One Martini backbone bead per residue (centre of mass of N, CA, C, O) as a GRO file, in nm:
protein
  324
    1MET     BB    1   0.930  18.255   9.898
    2THR     BB    2   0.806  17.950   9.762
    3THR     BB    3   0.471  17.832   9.756
    4ALA     BB    4   0.244  17.553   9.762
    5THR     BB    5  -0.098  17.499   9.684
    6LEU     BB    6  -0.321  17.235   9.763
    7LYS     BB    7  -0.620  17.162   9.567
    8LEU     BB    8  -0.924  16.976   9.611
    9HIS     BB    9  -1.191  16.932   9.366
   10PRO     BB   10  -1.481  16.816   9.319
   11LEU     BB   11  -1.652  16.695   9.041
   12LYS     BB   12  -1.945  16.750   8.864
   13LYS     BB   13  -2.099  16.478   8.733
   14LYS     BB   14  -2.213  16.236   8.603
   15ARG     BB   15  -2.312  15.944   8.750
   16LYS     BB   16  -2.171  15.747   8.542
   17LYS     BB   17  -1.926  15.888   8.615
   18ALA     BB   18  -1.637  15.941   8.747
   19GLU     BB   19  -1.491  16.075   9.007
   20ARG     BB   20  -1.347  16.401   9.021
   21PHE     BB   21  -1.043  16.606   9.050
   22SER     BB   22  -0.889  16.912   9.146
   23LEU     BB   23  -0.562  17.037   9.076
   24VAL     BB   24  -0.428  17.308   9.270
   25ILE     BB   25  -0.143  17.531   9.210
   26CYS     BB   26  -0.020  17.789   9.412
   27ARG     BB   27   0.172  18.086   9.392
   28ASP     BB   28   0.345  18.287   9.576
   29GLY     BB   29   0.390  18.585   9.417
   30ALA     BB   30   0.234  18.469   9.166
   31LEU     BB   31   0.110  18.417   8.859
   32GLY     BB   32  -0.099  18.191   8.857
   33THR     BB   33  -0.199  17.851   8.788
   34PHE     BB   34  -0.224  17.500   8.856
   35HIS     BB   35  -0.433  17.282   8.651
   36ARG     BB   36  -0.586  16.958   8.741
   37ASP     BB   37  -0.746  16.663   8.655
   38LEU     BB   38  -0.846  16.397   8.887
   39ASP     BB   39  -0.871  16.091   8.972
   40ARG     BB   40  -0.837  15.849   9.198
   41ARG     BB   41  -0.590  15.724   9.067
   42GLY     BB   42  -0.427  15.986   9.045
   43ILE     BB   43  -0.421  16.045   9.343
   44ARG     BB   44  -0.272  15.791   9.430
   45ARG     BB   45  -0.027  15.842   9.253
   46PHE     BB   46   0.050  16.110   9.379
   47VAL     BB   47   0.087  16.008   9.666
   48TRP     BB   48   0.302  15.791   9.603
   49ILE     BB   49   0.511  15.982   9.485
   50THR     BB   50   0.540  16.161   9.732
   51VAL     BB   51   0.626  15.942   9.932
   52SER     BB   52   0.871  15.841   9.769
   53VAL     BB   53   1.025  16.105   9.776
   54ILE     BB   54   1.046  16.126  10.083
   55VAL     BB   55   1.183  15.853  10.136
   56GLY     BB   56   1.424  15.901   9.950
   57ALA     BB   57   1.527  16.147  10.099
   58ILE     BB   58   1.579  16.004  10.368
   59VAL     BB   59   1.779  15.793  10.262
   60LEU     BB   60   1.983  15.992  10.146
   61LEU     BB   61   2.034  16.138  10.415
   62PHE     BB   62   2.145  15.894  10.568
   63PHE     BB   63   2.385  15.829  10.380
   64TYR     BB   64   2.513  16.105  10.396
   65SER     BB   65   2.554  16.115  10.706
   66ASP     BB   66   2.725  15.856  10.723
   67ASN     BB   67   2.949  15.954  10.535
   68LEU     BB   68   3.018  16.203  10.702
   69ARG     BB   69   3.097  16.053  10.959
   70LYS     BB   70   3.328  15.888  10.832
   71ARG     BB   71   3.493  16.134  10.744
   72LEU     BB   72   3.527  16.247  11.027
   73ASP     BB   73   3.668  16.000  11.146
   74LEU     BB   74   3.904  16.002  10.948
   75PHE     BB   75   4.003  16.284  11.021
   76THR     BB   76   4.051  16.226  11.318
   77LEU     BB   77   4.254  15.994  11.272
   78GLU     BB   78   4.461  16.163  11.120
   79LEU     BB   79   4.518  16.353  11.354
   80GLU     BB   80   4.607  16.134  11.553
   81ASN     BB   81   4.838  16.027  11.375
   82GLU     BB   82   4.996  16.289  11.373
   83ASP     BB   83   5.038  16.299  11.677
   84GLN     BB   84   5.176  16.022  11.699
   85GLN     BB   85   5.406  16.084  11.506
   86GLY     BB   86   5.522  16.311  11.678
   87GLU     BB   87   5.572  16.138  11.930
   88LEU     BB   88   5.756  15.929  11.790
   89THR     BB   89   5.975  16.124  11.705
   90LYS     BB   90   6.044  16.214  11.990
   91ALA     BB   91   6.108  15.929  12.095
   92GLN     BB   92   6.339  15.874  11.897
   93GLU     BB   93   6.520  16.102  11.999
   94ASP     BB   94   6.538  16.005  12.292
   95ILE     BB   95   6.660  15.728  12.230
   96GLY     BB   96   6.915  15.834  12.093
   97GLU     BB   97   7.021  15.990  12.339
   98LEU     BB   98   7.030  15.748  12.535
   99ASN     BB   99   7.230  15.581  12.368
  100GLN     BB  100   7.463  15.779  12.399
  101GLN     BB  101   7.472  15.772  12.708
  102LEU     BB  102   7.516  15.468  12.729
  103ALA     BB  103   7.792  15.463  12.590
  104VAL     BB  104   7.933  15.636  12.805
  105ILE     BB  105   7.876  15.450  13.044
  106ARG     BB  106   8.023  15.202  12.934
  107GLU     BB  107   8.301  15.327  12.911
  108ALA     BB  108   8.327  15.410  13.209
  109ASN     BB  109   8.290  15.128  13.317
  110ASP     BB  110   8.541  14.999  13.189
  111VAL     BB  111   8.749  15.185  13.319
  112ALA     BB  112   8.674  15.123  13.615
  113ARG     BB  113   8.723  14.815  13.602
  114LEU     BB  114   9.021  14.832  13.527
  115ALA     BB  115   9.110  15.002  13.780
  116HIS     BB  116   8.975  14.744  13.968
  117ALA     BB  117   9.024  14.458  13.842
  118LEU     BB  118   8.783  14.413  13.654
  119PRO     BB  119   8.601  14.250  13.443
  120LEU     BB  120   8.497  14.260  13.139
  121VAL     BB  121   8.198  14.307  12.959
  122PRO     BB  122   8.053  14.153  12.724
  123ASP     BB  123   7.816  14.209  12.488
  124SER     BB  124   7.664  13.941  12.520
  125GLU     BB  125   7.612  13.984  12.826
  126ARG     BB  126   7.468  14.250  12.804
  127GLU     BB  127   7.231  14.149  12.634
  128GLY     BB  128   7.149  13.929  12.844
  129GLY     BB  129   7.124  14.135  13.096
  130ILE     BB  130   6.853  14.301  12.990
  131GLY     BB  131   6.661  14.004  12.996
  132GLY     BB  132   6.607  13.831  12.758
  133VAL     BB  133   6.364  13.613  12.795
  134GLU     BB  134   6.208  13.789  12.995
  135LEU     BB  135   6.170  14.033  12.806
  136GLY     BB  136   6.017  13.878  12.587
  137ARG     BB  137   5.775  13.815  12.769
  138VAL     BB  138   5.693  14.104  12.825
  139ILE     BB  139   5.641  14.187  12.533
  140ALA     BB  140   5.434  13.951  12.467
  141SER     BB  141   5.217  14.042  12.692
  142PHE     BB  142   5.152  14.265  12.496
  143PRO     BB  143   4.910  14.384  12.318
  144ARG     BB  144   4.809  14.442  12.010
  145ILE     BB  145   4.648  14.686  11.844
  146SER     BB  146   4.756  14.655  11.539
  147ASP     BB  147   4.852  14.637  11.174
  148SER     BB  148   4.943  14.907  11.142
  149PRO     BB  149   5.212  15.096  11.067
  150LEU     BB  150   5.199  15.278  11.317
  151ASP     BB  151   5.172  15.045  11.527
  152GLU     BB  152   5.435  14.910  11.449
  153THR     BB  153   5.611  15.147  11.533
  154THR     BB  154   5.520  15.157  11.824
  155GLN     BB  155   5.614  14.872  11.895
  156ARG     BB  156   5.913  14.918  11.839
  157TYR     BB  157   5.954  15.149  12.041
  158PHE     BB  158   5.867  14.988  12.285
  159GLU     BB  159   6.089  14.771  12.268
  160ARG     BB  160   6.328  14.967  12.273
  161SER     BB  161   6.262  15.090  12.548
  162LEU     BB  162   6.288  14.831  12.712
  163ARG     BB  163   6.579  14.765  12.632
  164LEU     BB  164   6.700  15.030  12.727
  165ALA     BB  165   6.615  15.001  13.021
  166GLY     BB  166   6.772  14.737  13.062
  167SER     BB  167   7.053  14.850  12.997
  168ILE     BB  168   7.061  15.065  13.216
  169ASN     BB  169   7.022  14.875  13.456
  170TYR     BB  170   7.274  14.706  13.399
  171GLU     BB  171   7.481  14.937  13.420
  172ILE     BB  172   7.406  15.009  13.709
  173SER     BB  173   7.494  14.737  13.828
  174LEU     BB  174   7.791  14.776  13.744
  175VAL     BB  175   7.837  15.033  13.901
  176ASN     BB  176   7.773  14.909  14.178
  177GLN     BB  177   8.005  14.710  14.172
  178THR     BB  178   8.229  14.921  14.154
  179ILE     BB  179   8.155  15.076  14.407
  180GLU     BB  180   8.183  14.837  14.600
  181ARG     BB  181   8.477  14.785  14.531
  182THR     BB  182   8.581  15.064  14.610
  183ARG     BB  183   8.491  15.058  14.903
  184ARG     BB  184   8.647  14.807  14.983
  185GLU     BB  185   8.927  14.909  14.907
  186ALA     BB  186   8.920  15.157  15.090
  187ASP     BB  187   8.879  14.994  15.351
  188ILE     BB  188   9.134  14.825  15.331
  189ARG     BB  189   9.333  15.061  15.326
  190ALA     BB  190   9.242  15.184  15.601
  191HIS     BB  191   9.314  14.879  15.748
  192THR     BB  192   9.610  14.904  15.646
  193PRO     BB  193   9.916  14.899  15.727
  194SER     BB  194  10.133  15.209  15.620
  195ILE     BB  195  10.294  15.332  15.869
  196LYS     BB  196  10.507  15.483  16.066
  197PRO     BB  197  10.433  15.510  16.411
  198VAL     BB  198  10.717  15.668  16.433
  199VAL     BB  199  10.952  15.913  16.480
  200GLY     BB  200  11.250  15.743  16.368
  201HIS     BB  201  11.489  15.488  16.423
  202ILE     BB  202  11.588  15.193  16.281
  203VAL     BB  203  11.770  14.929  16.476
  204SER     BB  204  11.567  14.674  16.440
  205PHE     BB  205  11.487  14.372  16.299
  206MET     BB  206  11.351  14.107  16.171
  207GLY     BB  207  11.474  13.827  16.353
  208ASN     BB  208  11.760  13.701  16.429
  209ARG     BB  209  11.911  13.760  16.762
  210ILE     BB  210  12.065  13.927  17.019
  211HIS     BB  211  11.979  13.976  17.323
  212PRO     BB  212  12.030  14.269  17.512
  213ILE     BB  213  11.987  14.110  17.798
  214THR     BB  214  12.048  13.786  17.772
  215GLY     BB  215  12.237  13.708  17.508
  216LEU     BB  216  12.043  13.555  17.330
  217ILE     BB  217  11.919  13.377  17.078
  218HIS     BB  218  11.649  13.525  16.892
  219PHE     BB  219  11.328  13.601  16.782
  220HIS     BB  220  11.237  13.888  16.617
  221ARG     BB  221  10.896  14.006  16.575
  222GLY     BB  222  11.016  14.293  16.489
  223ILE     BB  223  11.064  14.640  16.540
  224ASP     BB  224  11.297  14.907  16.624
  225ILE     BB  225  11.223  15.246  16.744
  226VAL     BB  226  11.398  15.529  16.793
  227ALA     BB  227  11.304  15.767  17.058
  228PRO     BB  228  11.205  15.995  17.245
  229TRP     BB  229  11.064  16.057  17.521
  230GLY     BB  230  10.714  16.096  17.442
  231THR     BB  231  10.676  16.016  17.170
  232PRO     BB  232  10.445  15.982  16.943
  233ILE     BB  233  10.202  15.731  16.866
  234PHE     BB  234  10.064  15.585  16.573
  235ALA     BB  235   9.818  15.479  16.387
  236PRO     BB  236   9.845  15.287  16.081
  237ALA     BB  237   9.528  15.229  16.118
  238ASP     BB  238   9.232  15.127  16.122
  239GLY     BB  239   9.056  15.039  16.440
  240THR     BB  240   9.059  14.817  16.734
  241VAL     BB  241   9.097  14.796  17.065
  242ILE     BB  242   9.196  14.481  17.240
  243PHE     BB  243   9.445  14.612  17.406
  244ALA     BB  244   9.520  14.773  17.740
  245GLY     BB  245   9.845  14.754  17.901
  246THR     BB  246  10.010  14.493  18.074
  247ARG     BB  247  10.276  14.272  17.913
  248GLY     BB  248  10.541  14.165  18.006
  249GLY     BB  249  10.792  14.253  17.787
  250TYR     BB  250  10.613  14.495  17.674
  251GLY     BB  251  10.468  14.623  17.891
  252THR     BB  252  10.337  14.895  17.787
  253THR     BB  253  10.040  14.819  17.593
  254CYS     BB  254   9.893  14.771  17.254
  255PHE     BB  255   9.616  14.637  17.064
  256ILE     BB  256   9.523  14.615  16.708
  257ASP     BB  257   9.229  14.569  16.519
  258HIS     BB  258   9.185  14.603  16.154
  259GLY     BB  259   9.112  14.381  16.001
  260TYR     BB  260   9.157  14.156  15.749
  261GLY     BB  261   9.386  14.013  15.957
  262TYR     BB  262   9.489  14.266  16.113
  263GLU     BB  263   9.769  14.327  16.351
  264THR     BB  264   9.891  14.544  16.619
  265ARG     BB  265  10.198  14.619  16.819
  266TYR     BB  266  10.298  14.804  17.135
  267GLY     BB  267  10.607  14.853  17.298
  268HIS     BB  268  10.731  15.035  17.582
  269CYS     BB  269  10.539  15.231  17.692
  270SER     BB  270  10.456  15.522  17.892
  271ARG     BB  271  10.174  15.584  17.740
  272LEU     BB  272   9.817  15.579  17.712
  273HIS     BB  273   9.533  15.696  17.485
  274VAL     BB  274   9.391  15.417  17.515
  275LYS     BB  275   9.127  15.174  17.513
  276GLU     BB  276   8.940  14.921  17.530
  277GLY     BB  277   8.727  14.959  17.231
  278ASP     BB  278   8.855  15.157  17.068
  279VAL     BB  279   8.829  15.371  16.789
  280VAL     BB  280   9.060  15.409  16.524
  281LYS     BB  281   9.276  15.619  16.332
  282ARG     BB  282   9.477  15.711  16.112
  283GLY     BB  283   9.713  15.908  16.304
  284GLN     BB  284   9.641  15.843  16.582
  285ILE     BB  285   9.702  15.883  16.908
  286ILE     BB  286   9.798  15.603  17.141
  287ALA     BB  287  10.102  15.682  17.237
  288ASP     BB  288  10.420  15.671  17.417
  289ILE     BB  289  10.737  15.678  17.452
  290GLY     BB  290  10.944  15.419  17.610
  291SER     BB  291  11.085  15.167  17.884
  292THR     BB  292  10.912  14.924  17.922
  293GLY     BB  293  11.007  14.638  18.030
  294MET     BB  294  11.224  14.483  17.803
  295SER     BB  295  11.450  14.751  17.829
  296THR     BB  296  11.730  14.990  17.741
  297GLY     BB  297  11.530  15.208  17.606
  298PRO     BB  298  11.381  15.437  17.422
  299HIS     BB  299  11.122  15.264  17.245
  300LEU     BB  300  10.969  15.080  16.970
  301HIS     BB  301  10.779  14.789  16.957
  302TYR     BB  302  10.690  14.652  16.633
  303GLU     BB  303  10.396  14.472  16.521
  304VAL     BB  304  10.284  14.235  16.259
  305LEU     BB  305   9.973  14.070  16.189
  306VAL     BB  306   9.865  13.786  15.978
  307ASP     BB  307   9.644  13.571  16.063
  308GLY     BB  308   9.831  13.540  16.347
  309SER     BB  309  10.101  13.610  16.195
  310VAL     BB  310  10.404  13.710  16.177
  311THR     BB  311  10.539  14.002  16.009
  312ASP     BB  312  10.697  14.223  15.823
  313PRO     BB  313  10.673  14.563  15.883
  314MET     BB  314  10.815  14.676  15.622
  315ALA     BB  315  10.567  14.588  15.432
  316TYR     BB  316  10.391  14.833  15.613
  317ILE     BB  317  10.588  15.072  15.500
  318PHE     BB  318  10.502  15.373  15.346
  319PRO     BB  319  10.634  15.663  15.236
  320ASP     BB  320  10.365  15.820  15.168
  321TYR     BB  321  10.277  15.779  15.498
  322GLU     BB  322  10.493  15.933  15.627
  323PHE     BB  323  10.595  16.105  15.895
  324ASP     BB  324  10.758  16.426  15.969
   0.00000   0.00000   0.00000
């Protein structure tokens, strides 16, 4: 390393002449020295130049460091942008996959709605159902980050994500409607009389006939099914027993309220297996064939009422549900 040593020696001159100084610069490890005589003005000039050089160096160092900091910030921002771009690419792929799944859900939704006699939802209603004006307000309520292209892309992905989420929620609501409709239909089917309540032969149908005991023409309110004494009688649908006991010409009988306006009645039983308030299921044994009340032999008198009015029980006996 080379260092310079600055030595100032006042020169002894005649009194009338200005005082002068010697500037001596010595190099370590080198031969020779630099020697120059300076007066006070030269010294001041030398000091001024030295200070100017130092100040200039400080200023240059400041601007260089500031420029370096800006370049580092720019480099950091570029790295962050690359990371964001990678995340946006992944988000775009996820959105594309979700859109494909959404299309499958929509198609399945339409098939399910057709199967349950529900109206199809037009695309215009689907678009309106995902948020409409309300979704626009939600999107507008979020402040924009900046106007850079990357942030514009981020904003677009953000809006697409919101709309996609709205679409999925809307399709879920449609699925829930279909599920609720399916449950209700299943419940209605479970509570609708649909089987012949006893294994036997139908010998008398609903309508006017000559009463077998009185010999008078009267309106027969149901059907008569002949079967051996003690043959089990089944509930034709789910329901609740609202009467169990003896009543007039019915003899030993029970009435079942199935809900949805349906009620069934069973006359001339020999024995009841249920009591008032019991909840029964389709196919459950509720009584046995007998000949109590106004009866000429063991058989079941079966009635079906809809909204309080008797109706033809044959309309509520489906072969697919018949017991063998």
